[in-house]
SEMI-697670 format. One record per residue: x, y, z of N, C-alpha, C in turn. Coordinates in steps of 0.05 Angstrom, whole numbers, padded with zeros to 5 digits, always signed. Atoms other than C-alpha are relative to their C-alpha. Example, Ala and Ser with C-alpha at 12.3 -4.5 7.8 and 13.67 -1.06 7.14 Angstrom:
<rs>
+00018-00024+00000+00246-00090+00156+00018+00024+00000;-00016-00024-00001+00273-00021+00143-00015+00022+00014;
</rs>
This chain:
<rs>
-00018-00011+00014+01190+02423+01263+00028+00021+00004;-00019-00030-00010+01226+02484+01302+00022-00017+00013;-00017+00020-00015+01264+02427+01346+00032-00004-00013;-00027+00006+00009+01309+02400+01296+00009+00021-00017;-00011-00025+00009+01318+02468+01263+00025+00015+00016;-00019-00008-00025+01345+02488+01336+00027-00010+00010;-00020+00008-00003+01387+02433+01343+00034+00007-00018;-00026-00002+00022+01426+02441+01281+00007+00023+00006;-00013-00031-00004+01436+02516+01291+00024+00002+00027;-00018-00004-00017+01466+02501+01357+00019-00023-00005;-00015+00019+00005+01513+02441+01330+00022+00009-00012;-00011-00008+00003+01532+02483+01283+00018+00034+00012;-00013-00023-00019+01544+02549+01328+00024-00006+00021;-00017+00012-00026+01585+02503+01384+00021-00004-00024;-00026+00008+00022+01634+02480+01311+00009+00023-00002;-00007-00032+00006+01640+02556+01294+00010+00001+00027;-00017-00004-00019+01661+02576+01364+00024-00017+00011;-00017+00007-00001+01699+02519+01378+00038-00006-00025;-00023+00005+00020+01744+02514+01311+00014+00034+00016;-00011-00035-00007+01749+02598+01331+00026-00007+00017;-00018-00003-00034+01792+02585+01393+00021-00006+00000;-00027+00015+00000+01828+02527+01370+00021+00014-00016;-00027+00003+00027+01863+02557+01305+00006+00034+00018;+00001-00032-00006+01863+02628+01351+00027-00005+00013;-00015+00012-00011+01909+02585+01399+00032+00014-00014;-00031-00011+00005+01986+02618+01390+00019-00031-00005;-00006+00031+00000+02033+02556+01362+00022+00002+00025;-00018-00013-00019+02075+02544+01416+00040+00000-00009;-00024-00016+00008+02141+02580+01430+00023-00016+00019;-00022+00015-00001+02206+02550+01448-00001+00003+00028;+00006-00009-00031+02216+02541+01528+00038+00023-00001;-00019-00022+00000+02256+02603+01537+00016-00004+00024;-00021+00002-00040+02281+02587+01606+00017-00023-00012;-00016+00014-00008+02303+02530+01587+00026-00003-00029;-00025-00009+00023+02354+02560+01525+00023+00012+00020;-00019-00020-00018+02373+02611+01577+00015-00017+00013;-00020+00003-00015+02402+02566+01623+00015-00025-00020;-00027+00021+00016+02435+02520+01566+00025+00019-00008;-00020-00012+00006+02466+02582+01541+00023+00011+00023;-00017-00009-00035+02490+02604+01623+00023-00027+00002;-00022+00023-00006+02523+02526+01617+00024+00003-00017;-00014+00008+00022+02558+02535+01556+00025+00018+00006;-00020-00023-00016+02588+02605+01580+00020-00009+00018;-00013+00006-00026+02609+02569+01641+00018-00027-00007;-00007+00013+00014+02640+02512+01604+00023+00012-00005;-00025+00007+00008+02717+02507+01591+00006-00007-00034;-00004+00002+00034+02714+02481+01525-00022-00004-00018;+00025-00013+00011+02683+02508+01473-00020-00019-00015;+00012+00021+00010+02667+02440+01439-00023-00019+00028;+00027+00008-00012+02627+02421+01504-00015+00017+00002;+00035-00010+00012+02589+02480+01499-00012+00011-00015;+00014+00006+00025+02569+02473+01428-00017-00025+00002;+00010+00018+00004+02551+02399+01449-00022+00010+00023;+00021-00003-00020+02508+02429+01517-00020+00014-00009;+00022-00018+00011+02478+02481+01474-00026-00013-00017;+00016+00013+00019+02450+02436+01424-00008-00015+00019;+00027+00016-00010+02425+02384+01473-00023+00014+00015;+00027-00023-00001+02388+02432+01501-00021+00012-00006;+00025-00012+00030+02351+02467+01448-00007-00019-00015;+00016+00020+00016+02344+02396+01419-00028-00005+00012;+00021+00009-00013+02309+02380+01470-00025+00022+00009;+00026-00021+00004+02271+02447+01473-00024-00007-00008;+00016+00002+00042+02245+02444+01388-00010-00023+00013;+00021+00033-00008+02223+02372+01418-00027+00004+00017;+00027-00007-00015+02181+02391+01469-00013+00015-00019;+00021-00033+00026+02151+02456+01422-00015-00025-00021;+00005+00003+00015+02146+02406+01378-00019-00018+00002;+00022+00011-00008+02104+02354+01417-00033+00010+00008;+00015-00022-00022+02071+02403+01448-00023+00008-00030;+00000-00016+00018+02046+02432+01377-00025-00034-00019;+00013+00024+00003+02031+02354+01357-00022-00005+00005;+00018+00012-00020+01984+02346+01417-00018+00015-00011;+00020-00014+00004+01949+02404+01396-00014+00002-00024;+00010+00010+00017+01942+02391+01323-00020-00025-00002;+00028+00019+00004+01916+02325+01340-00032-00002+00016;+00016-00003-00014+01868+02353+01393-00021+00012-00026;+00013-00016+00008+01836+02398+01348-00009-00021-00038;+00006+00028+00014+01834+02338+01287-00021-00021+00008;+00025+00010-00008+01794+02301+01333-00035+00014+00005;+00019-00022+00000+01754+02363+01353-00010-00002-00030;+00020-00001+00026+01735+02369+01272-00008-00028-00008;+00008+00017+00008+01721+02303+01265-00023-00011+00017;+00030+00006-00019+01664+02300+01324-00008+00013-00010;+00016-00019+00003+01638+02352+01291-00012-00005-00022;+00021+00006+00019+01626+02322+01230-00013-00017-00010;+00029+00031-00004+01592+02261+01251-00012+00017+00021;+00015-00006-00014+01560+02307+01292-00023+00017-00029;+00021-00019+00015+01530+02346+01228-00011-00019-00015;+00011+00025+00020+01523+02274+01190-00035-00024+00007;+00028+00007-00014+01481+02255+01243-00017+00012+00003;+00027-00019+00000+01436+02310+01247-00013+00002-00023;+00018+00002+00039+01431+02304+01159-00023-00017+00011;+00015+00026-00011+01405+02232+01181-00024+00015+00014;+00030-00007-00017+01363+02260+01228-00022+00008-00006;+00011-00016+00018+01340+02315+01193-00020-00019-00022;+00007+00013+00024+01327+02272+01129-00013-00018+00015;+00022+00002-00012+01282+02221+01178-00013+00015+00005;+00015-00014-00017+01246+02270+01214-00025+00014-00032;+00006-00004+00022+01227+02301+01138-00012-00019-00015;+00010+00014+00024+01211+02246+01103-00026-00020+00014;+00020+00009-00019+01161+02221+01172-00028+00013-00003;+00016-00022-00004+01132+02289+01178-00008+00014-00019;+00011-00003+00018+01122+02310+01110+00001-00008-00031;+00009+00019+00019+01135+02265+01054-00016-00018-00003;+00015+00008-00005+01099+02214+01089-00029+00004+00002;+00020+00000+00010+01036+02249+01097+00000+00014-00026;-00003-00010+00021+01039+02269+01024-00006-00024-00016;+00017+00023+00014+01052+02208+01002-00028-00023+00004;+00042+00017-00012+00977+02178+01036-00013+00021-00021;+00013-00018+00015+00953+02242+00998-00006-00016-00026;+00000+00007+00033+00976+02220+00932-00018-00028+00002;+00014+00024+00003+00958+02146+00947-00038-00001+00005;+00037+00001-00004+00878+02170+00975+00005+00011-00027;+00004-00012+00035+00878+02217+00910+00000-00017-00022;+00011+00026+00021+00890+02150+00865-00014-00009+00009;+00033+00009-00008+00836+02112+00901-00024+00008-00012;+00021-00017+00007+00794+02171+00897-00008-00005-00040;-00004+00001+00044+00812+02171+00810-00011-00027-00007;+00011+00022-00004+00799+02095+00818-00034-00008-00005;+00032+00013-00014+00732+02094+00850-00005-00018+00032;-00002+00021-00020+00749+02067+00909-00003+00018+00023;+00005-00023-00029+00722+02112+00976-00006-00011+00022;+00004+00010-00020+00710+02062+01021+00030+00005+00023;-00032+00006-00016+00793+02063+01056+00000+00032+00001;+00003-00030+00002+00797+02126+01094+00028+00007+00009;-00027-00017+00010+00861+02180+01100+00004-00019+00023;-00007+00012-00024+00900+02139+01157+00006+00036+00014;-00017-00023-00002+00909+02207+01209+00014-00001+00023;-00026+00000-00014+00968+02218+01251-00001+00021+00016;+00003-00029-00022+00962+02265+01315+00019+00017-00002;-00028-00018+00001+01036+02283+01301+00012+00017-00027;+00003-00004+00022+01023+02299+01231-00015+00040+00000;+00009-00024-00005+01044+02371+01221-00026+00023-00025;+00013-00001+00022+00991+02380+01158-00033-00019+00010;+00026+00014-00009+00931+02352+01202-00020+00008-00010;+00028-00005+00010+00877+02400+01179-00004+00003-00025;-00008+00006+00036+00902+02398+01105-00007-00029+00002;+00008+00026-00003+00899+02328+01113-00030-00018+00003;+00034-00006+00000+00832+02323+01142-00020+00004-00026;+00021-00012+00030+00801+02365+01084+00002-00026-00026;+00000+00015+00022+00816+02312+01039-00019-00033+00005;+00015+00019-00012+00792+02255+01080-00027+00009+00005;+00009-00013+00001+00741+02300+01086-00025+00006-00025;+00011+00001+00025+00722+02303+01016-00008-00023-00021;+00006+00032+00010+00727+02227+01002-00021-00004+00012;+00026+00007-00018+00673+02219+01054-00023+00000-00012;+00025+00000+00011+00628+02261+01015+00000-00005-00024;-00014+00015+00018+00656+02239+00956-00022-00026+00005;+00009+00030-00006+00628+02169+00976-00038+00010+00007;+00018-00010-00013+00562+02198+01009-00015+00010-00029;+00016-00008+00017+00548+02226+00944-00015-00018-00024;-00001+00016-00003+00564+02164+00911-00027-00014-00001;+00018+00011-00004+00517+02130+00940-00028+00007-00008;+00022-00005+00008+00465+02168+00935-00012+00004-00027;-00003-00007+00033+00474+02179+00861-00015-00036-00005;+00003+00006+00003+00470+02112+00861-00040-00027+00005;+00026+00013-00021+00406+02089+00916-00021+00014-00038;+00022-00018+00033+00372+02150+00851-00004-00013-00018;+00001+00019+00026+00386+02107+00792-00015-00029+00003;+00016+00027+00009+00363+02036+00823-00033+00015+00000;+00023-00001+00009+00293+02071+00847-00014+00014-00025;+00009-00005+00030+00285+02104+00770-00003-00031-00011;-00004+00027+00022+00306+02035+00742-00026-00026+00025;+00030+00009-00013+00252+02004+00796-00019+00009-00002;+00029-00014-00002+00203+02048+00787-00020-00013-00031;+00012+00013+00022+00206+02040+00713+00004-00032-00015;+00006+00036+00008+00213+01955+00712-00028-00007+00019;+00025+00012-00017+00153+01951+00759-00026+00019-00024;+00018-00014+00020+00109+02007+00707+00002-00026-00023;-00008+00021+00012+00135+01969+00657-00021-00033+00003;+00017+00029-00003+00108+01903+00676-00034+00004+00011;+00025-00001-00014+00041+01932+00710-00008+00010-00030;+00012-00016+00028+00021+01972+00640-00014-00025-00017;+00014+00019+00017+00021+01898+00615-00028-00008-00003;+00026+00000+00002-00036+01880+00645-00022+00009-00008;+00019-00018+00004-00089+01934+00628+00004-00008-00029;+00003+00008+00037-00059+01926+00551-00010-00025+00000;+00010+00028-00006-00075+01849+00559-00031+00000+00004;+00028+00002-00013-00143+01867+00590-00025+00014-00028;+00009-00015+00027-00155+01917+00526+00008-00019-00030;-00007+00012+00033-00129+01864+00472-00027-00014+00009;+00028+00021-00001-00179+01812+00497-00029+00013+00000;+00034-00020+00006-00238+01864+00492+00002+00001-00031;+00007-00005+00024-00220+01876+00426-00001-00016-00014;+00002+00025+00010-00211+01808+00404-00031-00003-00005;+00029+00022-00003-00283+01788+00436-00014+00026-00022;+00017-00027+00017-00309+01863+00396+00003-00003-00030;-00010+00015+00027-00272+01833+00334-00015-00018-00006;+00029+00031+00018-00320+01763+00331-00020+00015-00003;+00040-00011-00003-00380+01801+00350+00000+00018-00022;-00001-00015+00016-00374+01851+00295+00007-00009-00029;+00005-00005+00027-00396+01850+00222+00004+00017-00017;-00002-00034+00012-00384+01911+00193+00031-00007+00000;-00016+00002+00005-00321+01911+00162+00022+00015-00001;-00013-00019-00012-00299+01977+00175+00008-00006+00022;-00007-00002-00032-00302+01971+00235+00017-00024+00013;-00019+00016+00004-00259+01901+00225+00031+00005+00009;-00034+00001-00004-00198+01932+00212+00005+00029+00022;-00007-00002-00019-00206+01989+00262+00003-00010+00025;+00008+00024-00025-00215+01938+00313+00034-00013-00013;-00042+00011+00006-00140+01900+00276+00020+00023+00005;-00029-00008-00007-00104+01964+00273-00007+00016+00031;-00004-00006-00028-00128+01980+00342+00013-00018+00018;-00016+00021-00002-00098+01904+00359+00027+00003-00002;-00023-00002+00004-00039+01925+00319+00024+00010+00008;-00017-00020-00011-00021+01977+00362+00001-00002+00023;-00020+00011-00026-00031+01944+00418+00023-00020+00004;-00039+00016+00004+00024+01897+00399+00016+00008+00003;-00017-00031+00005+00062+01954+00388+00013-00003+00026;-00011-00011-00026+00055+01972+00456+00002-00014+00020;-00012+00024-00025+00064+01907+00498+00015-00004-00011;-00034+00003+00001+00123+01894+00453+00025+00023+00012;-00026-00021-00009+00159+01961+00474-00003+00002+00028;-00006-00007-00029+00136+01966+00537+00019-00039+00029;-00017+00026-00011+00168+01881+00552+00022+00011-00007;-00028-00010+00004+00228+01912+00515+00015+00012+00017;-00006-00018-00015+00228+01966+00560+00008-00012+00020;+00004+00013-00037+00220+01919+00630+00030-00025-00003;-00025+00030+00000+00271+01864+00603+00024+00018-00010;-00022-00003-00006+00324+01920+00585+00008+00015+00034;-00002-00006-00028+00318+01950+00657+00003-00019+00022;-00008+00026-00017+00312+01885+00692+00026-00018-00016;-00023+00011+00005+00378+01866+00654+00021+00022+00022;-00012-00020-00015+00405+01933+00695+00008-00009+00028;+00011-00001-00029+00378+01920+00763+00014-00030+00013;-00008+00012-00017+00413+01877+00816-00028-00022+00005;+00025+00009-00016+00352+01870+00853-00017+00021+00001;+00024-00023+00011+00279+01896+00859-00015+00001+00032;+00005+00003-00033+00259+01918+00932-00037-00003-00002;+00030+00020-00007+00213+01870+00960-00015+00012+00031;+00007-00009-00022+00178+01909+01033-00024-00015+00001;+00030+00013+00006+00135+01851+01061-00009+00015+00026;+00023-00016-00012+00082+01885+01108-00023-00029+00013;+00010+00023-00016+00033+01844+01153-00035+00010-00014;+00040-00016+00022-00045+01842+01107-00007-00015+00000;+00023+00017+00004-00102+01808+01110-00004-00011-00024;+00013+00020+00036-00125+01746+01065-00014+00015+00001;+00017+00001+00020-00183+01774+01052-00005+00028-00015;+00001-00008+00019-00149+01821+01012+00020-00007-00024;-00009+00012+00018-00119+01770+00969-00024-00004-00019;+00021-00003+00029-00186+01757+00923-00005+00020-00020;+00009-00023+00022-00185+01824+00904+00031-00008-00018;-00016-00001+00004-00115+01813+00886+00010-00023-00027;+00005+00018+00019-00131+01756+00840-00022+00012-00022;+00022-00009+00022-00197+01784+00810+00016+00027-00018;-00010-00024+00013-00154+01839+00790+00011+00002-00021;-00007+00015+00010-00111+01803+00762-00013-00025-00026;+00009+00014+00009-00155+01756+00720-00030+00026-00012;+00023-00029+00027-00189+01816+00667-00024-00017-00010;+00022+00022+00017-00220+01746+00626-00026-00016+00019;+00012+00008-00010-00255+01725+00678-00013-00035+00000;-00003+00034+00003-00235+01654+00679+00004-00017+00028;+00005+00017-00033-00230+01641+00757-00023-00005+00019;+00012+00005-00011-00270+01599+00792-00013+00012+00030;-00011-00011-00027-00300+01627+00855+00012-00021+00025;-00016+00007-00023-00266+01608+00918-00003+00025+00018;+00004-00016-00025-00252+01630+00990+00028-00002+00012;-00034-00009-00009-00187+01646+01028+00003-00010+00025;+00000+00001-00037-00177+01622+01106+00009+00031+00009;-00006-00025-00022-00179+01686+01149+00028-00007+00019;-00035+00009-00015-00106+01697+01171+00019+00027-00004;-00017-00023+00008-00049+01750+01172+00022-00014-00004;-00016+00011+00004-00003+01733+01129+00028+00030-00007;-00028-00019+00011+00076+01775+01109+00000-00003-00033;-00010+00006+00035+00073+01800+01037+00000+00027-00005;+00008-00027+00018+00079+01864+00993-00016+00001-00015;+00005+00005+00012+00027+01876+00971-00006+00005-00030;-00013+00004+00041+00047+01901+00902+00009-00017-00013;-00004+00031+00013+00085+01851+00886-00017-00023+00002;+00030+00027+00004+00035+01793+00904-00026+00005-00025;+00028+00004+00030-00011+01823+00848+00019+00006-00017;-00018+00013+00027+00056+01818+00803-00006-00028-00003;+00010+00036+00004+00054+01754+00818-00020-00007-00001;+00023+00005+00021-00021+01740+00802+00002+00001-00021;-00001-00011+00020-00014+01776+00747+00012-00020-00020;-00020+00018+00019+00048+01734+00715-00026-00022+00000;+00011+00023-00011+00007+01660+00741-00021+00005-00020;+00022+00002+00006-00054+01680+00722+00004+00009-00030;+00003-00001+00032-00030+01712+00639+00013-00024-00008;-00002+00014+00003+00001+01658+00637-00009-00028+00000;+00017+00031+00011-00049+01602+00639-00019+00006-00014;+00013+00002+00030-00082+01644+00593+00010+00008-00017;-00036+00008+00028-00022+01648+00543-00005-00035-00011;-00004+00032+00001-00014+01570+00555-00025-00017+00002;+00021+00016-00005-00074+01540+00578-00019+00008-00007;+00031-00027+00011-00136+01588+00560-00018-00017+00008;+00021+00010-00001-00180+01544+00601-00014+00014+00035;+00021-00015-00033-00229+01556+00672+00033-00010+00022;-00021+00013-00024-00182+01568+00731-00012-00008+00028;+00009+00010-00031-00189+01537+00801+00021+00008+00023;-00013-00005-00019-00160+01571+00860-00017-00013+00031;+00002+00020-00028-00154+01534+00930+00024+00015+00016;-00019-00011-00026-00130+01562+00998+00004-00014+00024;+00000+00019-00011-00108+01530+01048+00020+00004+00033;-00018-00003-00015-00071+01533+01113+00019-00022+00009;-00018+00014-00014-00010+01496+01133+00025+00000+00020;-00016+00000-00020+00032+01494+01193+00013+00036+00002;-00001-00032-00003+00067+01568+01181-00011+00014-00022;+00009-00012+00012+00041+01582+01118-00030-00001-00009;+00039+00005+00015-00026+01599+01075+00006-00001-00020;-00005+00009+00026-00016+01559+01005-00029+00003-00014;+00007-00003+00024-00051+01576+00950-00007-00003-00033;-00002+00014+00024-00066+01536+00888-00012+00017-00021;+00010-00008+00027-00074+01573+00818+00008-00029-00018;-00007+00018+00024-00091+01520+00771-00015-00008-00019;+00010+00004+00027-00106+01514+00698-00012-00021-00014;+00020+00022+00006-00142+01462+00661+00018-00018-00025;-00008-00002+00023-00095+01453+00608+00032-00022-00009;-00020+00034+00007-00034+01402+00579+00019+00001+00019;-00023+00006-00018+00024+01417+00633+00015+00005-00016;-00027-00001+00014+00088+01407+00619+00019-00027+00013;-00023+00016-00009+00147+01355+00616+00004+00001+00027;-00003+00005-00021+00163+01326+00676+00038+00017+00007;-00037-00022-00002+00247+01352+00662-00017+00030-00010;+00007-00029-00006+00218+01419+00657-00003+00011+00021;+00007-00009-00025+00193+01431+00718+00018+00017+00009;-00014-00009-00013+00248+01449+00754+00018+00020-00010;-00014-00015+00020+00273+01493+00695-00022+00038-00003;+00021-00016+00003+00207+01536+00700+00002+00022+00007;-00006-00026-00030+00230+01588+00755+00027+00011-00008;-00032-00015+00011+00304+01595+00719-00002+00030-00030;-00001-00034+00013+00313+01675+00674+00000-00017-00022;+00000+00005+00028+00292+01672+00604-00009-00022-00006;+00009+00028+00009+00269+01598+00610-00023+00004-00014;+00019+00007+00002+00215+01572+00568-00014-00019-00009;+00010+00030+00001+00179+01508+00560-00008+00000-00039;+00004+00009+00042+00174+01474+00488-00023-00004-00012;+00033-00012+00008+00101+01481+00487-00009+00022-00007;+00008-00033+00000+00110+01559+00483+00006+00003-00037;-00015-00009+00022+00143+01567+00411-00015+00026-00015;+00027-00021+00014+00072+01603+00385-00004+00013+00020;+00014-00025-00018+00066+01642+00445+00022+00024+00005;-00034-00023-00006+00110+01715+00448+00000-00009+00037;-00010-00004-00039+00139+01719+00521+00025+00006+00000;-00030+00006-00012+00210+01723+00547+00012-00012+00017;-00009+00021-00020+00210+01673+00608+00008+00011+00023;-00008-00012-00017+00218+01725+00663-00019-00001+00017;+00026+00000-00006+00145+01716+00688+00016-00010+00030;-00003+00009-00031+00152+01661+00743+00035+00005+00016;-00024-00017-00009+00225+01686+00751+00003+00013+00021;+00003-00033-00013+00206+01751+00770-00015-00015+00038;+00009-00002-00010+00159+01718+00807+00005-00015+00024;-00018+00029-00022+00200+01661+00854+00017+00019+00021;-00027-00008-00002+00250+01718+00866-00020+00033+00024;+00013-00017-00016+00186+01769+00899-00009-00016+00020;+00002+00014-00010+00163+01703+00926+00009-00008+00031;-00019+00004-00024+00222+01695+00969+00016+00014+00029;-00002-00018-00022+00233+01757+00989-00014+00006+00021;+00015+00003-00019+00173+01749+01022-00010-00014+00019;-00005+00024-00011+00202+01691+01059-00025-00030+00001;+00018+00006+00017+00147+01659+01013+00016-00019-00003;-00010+00004+00024+00158+01610+00960-00024-00010-00025;+00016+00000+00025+00132+01583+00893+00013-00028-00012;+00002+00030+00024+00116+01515+00863-00006+00000-00024;+00021+00005+00023+00099+01492+00797-00002-00033-00002;-00008+00020+00006+00084+01416+00785-00037+00001-00024;+00016+00009+00020+00031+01374+00734-00023-00014+00025;+00020+00015-00003-00034+01349+00757-00027-00008-00002;+00018+00018+00020-00095+01304+00738-00011+00015+00001;+00023-00020+00003-00125+01352+00691+00018+00022+00001;-00017-00022-00007-00075+01408+00693+00016+00009-00002;-00028+00005-00019-00018+01442+00721-00003+00021+00019;-00004-00013-00020-00010+01475+00783+00020+00018+00010;-00029-00016-00018+00030+01536+00815-00017+00001+00030;-00003-00002-00027+00032+01536+00885+00011+00023+00012;-00005-00019-00018+00049+01594+00923-00007-00001+00039;+00007-00002-00038+00064+01599+01003+00004+00031+00007;-00009-00020-00004+00057+01656+01031-00011-00001+00041;-00009-00005-00027+00086+01657+01112-00025+00017+00019;+00013-00011-00015+00035+01670+01171+00020+00022+00012;+00006-00027-00020+00036+01736+01213+00015-00001+00027;
</rs>
């Protein structure tokens, strides 16, 4: 910033000094030697007319030379003034460009950065210039942007974790609630006492209310979530029977065995998958459940079969869609999310899920990738 100011100051100083000396110079005087010579020649002449003519000629010539000298000086001064004006104009343009580049442009970048931050765009960093006069000042704004971006990402992750926790807990609560309801319905069928029936009916009503509230909470939270975190790890296949028996709170699953192997799975998410499948079997078939497990190339295949009426062939591809419910479910409460979530979990564990009708029932096939 000092260099352009020094250059302009030098131009101004040189201009003032040169102008001072130019105007200080005396106006050119007539040639006294020529005038003296003209007078002497006139005095030596015998004719007055000739003497006057001679003086006129010499004096005219002397004054013309003086005038020519004066005009030459004026022209030189005029050219010099034009040069000074041009130098000032060029210096002014250069100074404007300098301030435009070094001062105004950095502040415009800061203004653009502030607008992006206000709009929530924190990904584009501020362009830094080594010759920027306000380097430390503008760098602090970019550091502020970076800190805001980090804080926003941490806030987003925290909110996602809370939502995932609410979704997971609300879904997992449904299984013990269903188990309690099943036990209460069994007690209600066995009791003969009217007062006990009233109490059991009241408890059942409250359980229905809890189930509805938990389902609504799960549904609302799931709508806000883009993804539910799944973390596949290597687990022994011997853990799978425990997960299935944990989901089978009514004891409808027939004895079965699982080949010994290691699979990739998120144990908590796999538990939710079995909860969904067996819970659907309870609601829509209410029959015994047969589980078959075998190894097919890269997968451990687990078939969960009930012996109900199944679904129509055109509905099979739609069962894992979000909020889809079959035509035979009008009288059964539900939201059409169980198989949709199960499909997502299985895909995230590098496996899969299929639904198909079979002779005498309906099968949900799970594919777990071998480790």
